C-alpha positions as CSV (number, residue, x, y, z in Angstrom):
1,M,-63.0,139.3,1.0
2,S,-66.0,138.7,-1.4
3,A,-67.7,142.1,-1.4
4,R,-67.7,144.3,-4.5
5,V,-67.6,147.9,-3.3
6,L,-69.0,151.1,-5.0
7,M,-68.6,154.5,-3.4
8,I,-70.9,157.5,-4.0
9,Q,-69.3,160.9,-3.5
10,G,-70.9,164.3,-4.1
11,T,-69.8,167.7,-5.4
12,T,-71.5,169.3,-2.4
13,S,-73.5,168.4,0.7
14,D,-77.0,167.4,-0.2
15,A,-76.1,166.6,-3.8
16,G,-77.9,163.3,-3.5
17,K,-75.3,160.9,-2.1
18,S,-77.7,159.4,0.5
19,T,-80.6,159.0,-1.9
20,L,-78.5,157.4,-4.7
21,A,-76.9,155.0,-2.2
22,A,-80.3,154.0,-0.8
23,G,-81.7,153.5,-4.3
24,L,-78.7,151.4,-5.4
25,C,-79.0,149.4,-2.1
26,R,-82.6,148.5,-3.0
27,V,-81.8,147.8,-6.7
28,F,-79.0,145.3,-5.6
29,A,-81.3,143.8,-2.9
30,R,-84.0,143.2,-5.5
31,Q,-81.4,141.1,-7.5
32,G,-81.1,138.8,-4.5
33,L,-77.7,140.1,-3.6
34,R,-76.5,140.4,0.0
35,V,-75.9,144.2,0.1
36,A,-75.0,146.5,3.0
37,P,-74.6,150.3,3.3
38,F,-71.5,152.0,4.6
39,K,-70.6,155.5,5.5
40,P,-67.1,155.8,7.1
41,Q,-67.7,159.1,8.8
42,N,-70.9,161.0,9.2
43,M,-71.8,164.3,10.9
44,A,-75.5,164.5,11.8
45,L,-77.9,165.0,14.7
46,N,-80.4,162.6,13.3
47,S,-79.4,159.1,14.4
48,A,-80.9,155.7,14.9
49,V,-80.3,153.0,17.5
50,T,-78.9,149.7,16.1
51,V,-79.6,146.1,16.8
52,D,-76.2,145.8,18.5
53,G,-77.1,148.6,20.9
54,G,-75.2,151.5,19.3
55,E,-76.2,154.5,17.2
56,I,-75.5,155.5,13.6
57,G,-76.6,158.2,11.2
58,R,-80.2,158.2,10.2
59,A,-79.3,158.0,6.5
60,Q,-77.5,154.7,7.0
61,A,-80.6,153.3,8.9
62,V,-82.7,154.2,5.8
63,Q,-80.1,152.5,3.5
64,A,-80.2,149.5,5.8
65,A,-84.0,149.3,5.3
66,A,-83.4,149.5,1.6
67,C,-81.2,146.5,1.9
68,G,-83.8,144.6,4.0
69,L,-81.5,144.9,7.0
70,E,-81.8,146.1,10.6
71,P,-79.3,149.0,11.3
72,H,-75.9,148.0,12.7
73,S,-73.1,150.1,14.1
74,D,-70.7,148.8,11.4
75,F,-72.7,150.6,8.8
76,N,-71.5,154.0,10.1
77,P,-68.4,153.4,12.4
78,V,-67.7,157.1,13.0
79,L,-70.5,159.5,13.8
80,L,-70.0,163.1,14.9
81,K,-72.9,164.9,16.7
82,P,-72.2,168.6,16.9
83,N,-73.0,170.2,20.3
84,T,-71.4,173.6,19.5
85,D,-70.3,175.4,16.3
86,I,-66.8,174.1,16.7
87,G,-67.2,170.9,18.8
88,A,-68.9,167.5,18.6
89,Q,-69.5,164.3,20.4
90,V,-67.5,161.5,18.8
91,I,-69.2,158.2,18.4
92,I,-67.1,155.1,17.5
93,H,-68.7,151.8,16.6
94,G,-72.0,153.1,18.0
95,R,-70.7,154.4,21.4
96,A,-69.9,157.9,22.5
97,V,-66.2,158.0,23.4
98,T,-65.4,161.6,23.8
99,S,-66.1,165.2,22.8
100,M,-63.6,167.4,20.9
101,D,-63.3,170.4,18.7
102,A,-62.7,170.3,15.0
103,S,-58.9,170.8,15.3
104,A,-58.6,167.9,17.8
105,F,-60.6,165.6,15.7
106,H,-58.4,166.4,12.7
107,D,-55.5,164.8,14.7
108,Y,-57.8,162.0,15.9
109,K,-58.6,160.8,12.4
110,R,-55.8,158.2,12.5
111,V,-57.6,156.5,15.4
112,A,-61.0,156.9,13.8
113,F,-59.7,155.4,10.6
114,S,-58.8,152.2,12.4
115,A,-62.4,151.9,13.5
116,V,-63.5,152.5,9.9
117,M,-61.4,149.7,8.5
118,E,-62.4,147.3,11.3
119,S,-66.1,147.8,10.4
120,Y,-65.4,147.7,6.6
121,T,-63.5,144.4,7.0
122,R,-66.3,142.8,8.9
123,L,-68.9,143.8,6.3
124,A,-66.7,142.8,3.4
125,R,-66.6,139.2,4.8
126,Q,-70.4,139.1,5.1
127,Y,-71.8,140.8,2.0
128,E,-71.6,140.5,-1.7
129,R,-72.0,144.3,-2.3
130,I,-71.2,147.3,-0.2
131,V,-72.6,150.7,-1.2
132,V,-70.5,153.4,0.4
133,E,-71.6,157.0,0.9
134,G,-69.0,159.8,1.2
135,A,-69.4,162.9,3.2
136,G,-69.6,166.5,1.9
137,S,-67.3,166.9,-1.0
138,P,-63.9,165.2,-1.8
139,A,-62.6,168.5,-3.0
140,E,-62.7,170.3,0.4
141,I,-59.0,171.2,0.3
142,N,-58.8,172.0,4.0
143,L,-60.0,168.6,5.0
144,R,-58.0,166.4,2.6
145,A,-55.2,165.6,5.0
146,N,-55.8,162.3,6.8
147,D,-59.2,162.1,5.0
148,I,-61.3,159.1,6.1
149,A,-64.6,160.1,4.7
150,N,-64.1,160.3,0.9
151,M,-61.1,159.6,-1.3
152,G,-58.9,158.6,1.7
153,F,-61.3,155.6,2.2
154,A,-61.7,154.9,-1.5
155,E,-57.9,154.8,-2.0
156,A,-57.5,152.5,1.1
157,V,-59.9,149.9,-0.2
158,D,-59.3,150.5,-3.9
159,C,-62.9,151.0,-5.0
160,P,-64.5,152.8,-7.9
161,V,-66.3,156.1,-7.2
162,L,-69.4,157.7,-8.8
163,L,-69.6,161.5,-8.5
164,I,-73.1,162.9,-8.2
165,A,-74.1,166.6,-8.6
166,D,-77.5,168.4,-8.2
167,I,-78.5,170.2,-11.3
168,D,-81.5,171.8,-9.6
169,R,-79.0,174.1,-7.8
170,G,-77.5,175.2,-11.0
171,G,-73.9,175.1,-12.2
172,V,-73.8,171.3,-12.4
173,F,-71.1,171.1,-15.1
174,A,-68.9,173.5,-13.1
175,H,-69.4,171.4,-10.0
176,L,-68.4,168.2,-11.7
177,V,-65.5,169.6,-13.7
178,G,-64.2,171.6,-10.8
179,T,-64.4,168.8,-8.3
180,L,-62.6,166.4,-10.6
181,A,-59.9,169.0,-11.3
182,L,-59.2,169.4,-7.5
183,L,-58.5,165.7,-7.0
184,S,-55.1,164.0,-7.4
185,E,-54.3,162.0,-10.5
186,S,-54.9,158.7,-8.7
187,E,-58.2,160.0,-7.3
188,Q,-59.3,161.3,-10.7
189,A,-58.6,157.9,-12.2
190,R,-60.8,156.3,-9.5
191,V,-63.9,158.3,-10.6
192,A,-65.6,155.9,-12.9
193,G,-68.4,158.2,-13.9
194,F,-70.9,160.9,-13.1
195,V,-74.5,161.0,-12.1
196,I,-76.7,164.1,-12.5
197,N,-79.4,164.4,-9.9
198,R,-82.8,166.2,-9.7
199,F,-83.2,167.0,-13.4
200,R,-86.5,168.4,-14.6
201,G,-87.3,169.4,-18.2
202,D,-86.6,168.1,-21.6
203,I,-83.6,165.7,-21.5
204,N,-82.8,166.5,-25.1
205,L,-81.8,170.0,-24.0
206,L,-79.3,168.5,-21.6
207,T,-77.7,166.2,-24.2
208,P,-75.2,168.8,-25.6
209,G,-73.9,169.5,-22.0
210,I,-73.5,165.8,-21.3
211,E,-71.6,165.3,-24.5
212,W,-69.3,168.3,-23.7
213,L,-68.8,167.0,-20.1
214,E,-67.8,163.5,-21.3
215,A,-65.4,164.9,-24.0
216,R,-63.9,167.3,-21.5
217,T,-63.3,164.8,-18.7
218,G,-63.1,161.5,-20.4
219,K,-65.7,160.2,-17.9
220,P,-69.1,158.8,-18.8
221,V,-72.4,160.2,-17.4
222,L,-73.9,157.0,-16.1
223,G,-77.4,158.4,-15.5
224,V,-79.6,161.5,-15.1
225,L,-82.0,161.1,-12.2
226,P,-85.3,163.0,-12.5
227,Y,-86.6,165.4,-9.8
228,L,-88.9,163.1,-7.9
229,H,-91.6,165.5,-6.7
230,G,-93.0,164.5,-3.3
231,L,-90.4,161.8,-2.6
232,H,-90.0,161.2,1.1
233,L,-86.9,159.8,2.6
234,E,-85.9,160.5,6.2
235,A,-83.4,163.4,6.3
236,E,-79.8,162.8,7.2
237,D,-79.7,166.2,9.0
238,A,-81.3,169.1,7.0
239,L,-84.5,170.6,8.5
240,A,-87.4,170.8,6.1
241,R,-88.6,174.4,7.1
242,A,-91.4,174.8,4.6
243,P,-94.8,174.6,6.3
244,T,-97.0,171.7,5.3
245,G,-100.8,171.2,5.3
246,A,-101.7,174.9,5.8
247,G,-105.4,175.2,6.7
248,N,-105.7,171.6,7.9
249,A,-107.6,170.6,11.0
250,L,-104.8,170.4,13.6
251,R,-102.0,173.1,14.0
252,V,-98.7,171.8,15.3
253,M,-95.7,174.0,16.0
254,V,-92.1,173.0,16.8
255,P,-89.3,175.4,17.7
256,A,-86.4,175.0,15.3
257,L,-83.7,174.7,18.0
258,P,-80.1,175.4,17.0
259,R,-79.1,171.8,18.1
260,I,-82.4,170.1,17.3
261,S,-81.9,166.3,17.0
262,N,-83.8,163.4,15.6
263,H,-86.4,165.8,13.9
264,T,-87.4,162.8,11.8
265,D,-89.8,162.2,14.8
266,F,-92.0,164.7,13.1
267,D,-92.1,163.3,9.6
268,P,-95.4,161.5,10.3
269,L,-96.9,164.9,11.3
270,R,-95.4,166.9,8.5
271,L,-96.9,164.4,6.0
272,H,-100.2,163.7,7.7
273,P,-103.2,164.9,5.6
274,Q,-104.9,166.5,8.6
275,V,-102.0,168.3,10.2
276,D,-100.8,171.9,9.6
277,F,-97.2,171.5,10.7
278,R,-94.6,174.3,11.0
279,Y,-91.1,174.8,12.4
280,I,-90.6,178.2,14.0
281,G,-87.1,179.7,13.7
282,P,-85.3,182.5,15.4
283,G,-87.0,185.9,15.2
284,E,-90.2,184.5,13.7
285,D,-93.6,185.2,15.2
286,I,-95.0,182.3,17.2
287,P,-98.5,181.7,15.9
288,G,-101.4,180.1,17.7
289,A,-101.4,176.3,17.7
290,D,-103.3,173.3,19.0
291,L,-100.1,171.4,19.9
292,V,-96.6,172.7,20.7
293,I,-93.8,170.1,20.7
294,L,-90.4,170.7,22.2
295,P,-88.0,168.4,20.2
296,G,-84.9,166.6,21.1
297,S,-81.6,168.5,21.5
298,K,-77.9,167.8,21.5
299,S,-77.3,170.8,23.8
300,V,-80.4,171.0,26.0
301,R,-79.4,173.8,28.3
302,A,-78.1,176.0,25.5
303,D,-81.3,175.3,23.5
304,L,-83.4,176.2,26.5
305,D,-81.6,179.5,26.7
306,W,-82.4,180.0,23.0
307,L,-86.1,179.2,23.7
308,R,-86.2,181.9,26.4
309,A,-84.4,184.4,24.2
310,N,-86.9,183.9,21.4
311,G,-90.0,184.3,23.6
312,W,-91.1,180.7,23.8
313,E,-91.4,180.5,27.6
314,E,-94.1,183.2,27.6
315,A,-95.7,181.8,24.4
316,I,-96.0,178.4,25.9
317,A,-97.5,179.8,29.1
318,R,-100.1,181.7,27.0
319,H,-100.6,178.6,24.8
320,L,-101.4,176.5,27.9
321,R,-103.7,179.1,29.5
322,Y,-105.9,179.0,26.3
323,G,-106.1,175.2,26.5
324,G,-103.4,174.2,24.1
325,R,-101.5,170.9,24.4
326,L,-97.7,170.6,25.0
327,L,-95.4,167.6,24.3
328,G,-91.7,167.3,25.1
329,I,-89.6,164.6,23.5
330,C,-86.2,163.6,24.9
331,G,-84.3,166.9,25.4
332,G,-87.7,168.7,25.1
333,F,-89.0,166.4,27.9
334,Q,-86.1,167.4,30.1
335,M,-86.8,171.1,29.5
336,L,-90.3,170.6,31.0
337,G,-88.9,169.8,34.5
338,R,-87.7,172.1,37.2
339,A,-83.9,171.8,36.6
340,L,-81.3,170.4,34.3
341,H,-77.9,169.4,35.8
342,D,-74.8,168.8,33.7
343,P,-72.1,168.3,36.3
344,L,-69.7,166.7,33.8
345,G,-70.1,169.3,31.1
346,L,-71.2,166.7,28.6
347,E,-73.2,169.2,26.5
348,G,-71.2,172.4,27.2
349,A,-70.0,174.1,30.3
350,A,-70.7,172.2,33.5
351,G,-73.6,173.7,35.5
352,T,-77.3,173.8,36.2
353,S,-80.2,175.5,34.4
354,A,-83.7,176.1,35.6
355,G,-86.2,174.2,33.6
356,L,-89.6,175.5,32.4
357,G,-91.2,174.0,35.5
358,W,-94.2,172.5,33.9
359,L,-93.5,169.0,35.3
360,D,-92.3,168.1,38.9
361,M,-89.0,166.4,38.0
362,T,-85.3,167.1,37.5
363,T,-82.8,165.7,35.1
364,T,-79.0,165.0,35.5
365,L,-76.8,164.2,32.6
366,E,-74.6,161.1,33.3
367,Q,-71.6,159.8,31.4
368,E,-73.2,156.6,30.1
369,K,-75.5,157.3,27.1
370,Q,-78.7,155.3,27.2
371,L,-79.4,153.6,23.9
372,R,-82.5,151.4,23.6
373,R,-85.0,150.2,21.0
374,V,-88.3,149.8,22.8
375,E,-91.9,148.8,22.4
376,G,-94.8,149.7,24.7
377,K,-98.3,151.0,25.0
378,L,-99.7,154.5,25.4
379,T,-101.5,155.2,28.7
380,I,-103.6,158.1,27.3
381,D,-105.4,155.8,24.9
382,A,-108.2,153.5,26.1
383,A,-107.1,151.0,23.5
384,A,-103.6,151.1,24.8
385,S,-102.2,151.6,21.3
386,A,-98.8,150.0,20.6
387,V,-95.9,152.3,20.2
388,T,-92.4,151.5,19.0
389,G,-89.4,153.8,19.3
390,Y,-85.9,154.3,20.6
391,E,-84.0,156.2,23.3
392,I,-80.8,158.2,22.9
393,H,-80.0,160.3,25.9
394,H,-77.5,161.0,28.7
395,G,-80.2,162.3,31.0
396,V,-81.6,160.5,34.1
397,T,-84.8,162.0,35.2
398,E,-86.4,161.7,38.6
399,G,-89.5,163.2,40.3
400,T,-93.1,162.7,41.2
401,A,-94.2,163.6,37.6
402,L,-93.0,160.1,36.6
403,T,-95.7,158.5,38.7
404,R,-98.1,159.2,35.8
405,P,-96.2,157.7,32.8
406,L,-97.1,158.2,29.2
407,V,-95.8,154.8,28.0
408,N,-95.8,151.4,29.7
409,L,-92.8,149.5,28.5
410,A,-91.7,145.9,29.3
411,G,-90.7,146.0,32.9
412,R,-90.7,149.8,33.3
413,N,-92.5,153.0,32.4
414,D,-91.5,156.1,30.5
415,G,-92.5,159.7,30.4
416,A,-95.0,161.8,32.3
417,I,-98.5,163.3,32.1
418,S,-99.4,166.5,33.9
419,D,-102.2,166.5,36.4
420,D,-104.6,168.2,34.0
421,G,-103.5,166.0,31.1
422,H,-102.5,168.9,28.9
423,I,-98.8,168.2,29.0
424,L,-97.0,165.0,28.0
425,G,-93.3,164.1,28.1
426,T,-91.3,161.1,26.9
427,Y,-87.8,159.9,26.1
428,L,-89.1,157.9,23.1
429,H,-88.2,159.0,19.6
430,G,-90.4,157.6,16.9
431,L,-93.5,158.2,19.0
432,F,-95.7,159.0,15.9
433,D,-94.5,156.3,13.6
434,A,-97.1,153.6,14.5
435,P,-100.4,154.5,12.9
436,A,-102.6,153.7,15.9
437,A,-100.3,155.6,18.3
438,C,-100.2,158.6,16.0
439,A,-104.0,158.7,15.8
440,A,-104.3,158.5,19.6
441,L,-101.8,161.3,20.2
442,L,-103.5,163.5,17.6
443,K,-106.9,162.8,19.2
444,W,-105.4,163.9,22.6
445,A,-104.1,167.1,20.9
446,G,-107.6,167.9,19.6
447,L,-108.2,166.1,16.3
448,K,-111.6,164.5,16.8
449,E,-111.4,162.0,13.9
450,A,-107.9,161.2,12.7
451,A,-107.7,159.7,9.3
452,A,-105.8,156.4,8.9
453,F,-102.2,157.3,8.0
454,D,-99.6,154.5,7.7
455,Y,-96.3,156.4,7.8
456,P,-94.1,153.2,7.8
457,A,-95.8,152.2,4.5
458,L,-95.2,155.6,3.1
459,R,-91.5,155.4,4.0
460,E,-91.2,152.0,2.3
461,Q,-93.0,153.3,-0.8
462,G,-90.5,156.2,-1.0
463,I,-87.5,153.7,-1.1
464,D,-89.2,151.6,-3.8
465,R,-90.0,154.7,-5.9
466,L,-86.4,155.8,-5.6
467,A,-85.1,152.4,-6.6
468,D,-87.5,152.3,-9.6
469,A,-86.0,155.7,-10.8
470,V,-82.5,154.5,-10.2
471,A,-83.1,151.3,-12.2
472,E,-84.7,153.2,-15.0
473,H,-82.4,156.2,-15.4
474,L,-79.0,154.8,-14.4
475,D,-76.9,152.4,-16.6
476,I,-77.1,149.6,-14.1
477,A,-75.5,147.1,-16.5
478,R,-72.5,149.4,-16.8
479,I,-72.2,149.8,-13.1
480,E,-72.4,146.0,-12.7
481,A,-69.6,145.6,-15.2
482,L,-67.5,148.2,-13.4
483,L,-67.9,146.2,-10.1
484,A,-67.1,143.0,-11.9
485,V,-63.6,144.2,-13.0
486,P,-60.8,143.8,-10.5
487,R,-59.7,147.3,-9.6
488,K,-56.0,146.8,-10.4
489,A,-57.0,145.9,-14.0
490,A,-59.5,148.8,-14.1
491,N,-56.8,151.3,-13.1
492,A,-54.2,149.9,-15.4
């Protein structure tokens, strides 16, 4: 195997593992190296469809883009998509194989680890560098047995580890020292250095702390990454709840469903200069809006119950009476119909739920998950603007509403438009990514003149900005030297 492997682990969730991995991927790719991302096990409801027809975590799709690659199922061989507080759908090599609770998965890890090593072996034969992202923290004592996500993987492939911590949260030295102390001796030896993330202020004030940390642990601090204000990278899972664009021309509201999935659909709207975008959580007042969007969901019937319990059914009816527009995407599209059937209990208890009834159609969840990357054209736009996106759903939808599709795809149609044109539905994620399609949809929602906004370009600029910061603030030469040393010698 030719690949040199580096693993990024974090003291906590959201410490910066995904961002550092993406930045290093772009730095190595700029050097002309064949580099690939890898995350042995991920738990996330934001996913992406791969070129080989599977699905992986969204963060690994971003890291693939940083490498100049299309996403592949080998980049994230085990993906867990929670559908309850204690259970999740298990996706192996891009395909849903079963659903199980946390206890059952703990026993299943031996099977999952075989899939991890199969993917890793294939990548190690194809690439010169592999940048691996851990999950959560390696110091989660209750999860260390049969670990496949952090040190269990690092030990198996004998790779060095960088440990990253977020100073913006406070307690950065306690996080790093405490995490290191909870590792075994062999795992401690495997940690090659620390990275401090999201620092703002005078670096000279941090220097005494860095010197103490290095003296205390015997590990070098290989870099201090600055807080990059306004940096945009697609989120692995966390929902950005802060409102954006208050006072702008078009008001867009999205219910923050308990099992909301692929909320990266809305990044082009959150960042659009003319959109006032807000997620509305439980117990919050539902303000007036121009457009309400029902998002994707990993548990559509349960999230539909949540909508009703939080007053959304009445609010949507009132919104439509006053001329507002309504859009449903994937699970949100299914909610707009007359009924949802889950005879196999794929997303919870088997049964049927009444839909919101705004479109004449019904949806049945079937065993085989549909995974597609698609291209098409919008039917609501006289210019037939091109749209690109992807589908991830178990649902099969039927009914007369589909005779007025929203998107013309190659050889088939997708979605529905209500008779009055005020309600749209689609299975396509990524609907707003293409600039022309985004402008057409915002015009439909009531924005008379949509400014040109190139979200894909903004996404690429974010990766480049991150890579610039990594190259400037990390000791890349030292990291390269670390990768150049055979691990047996490095551990001697």
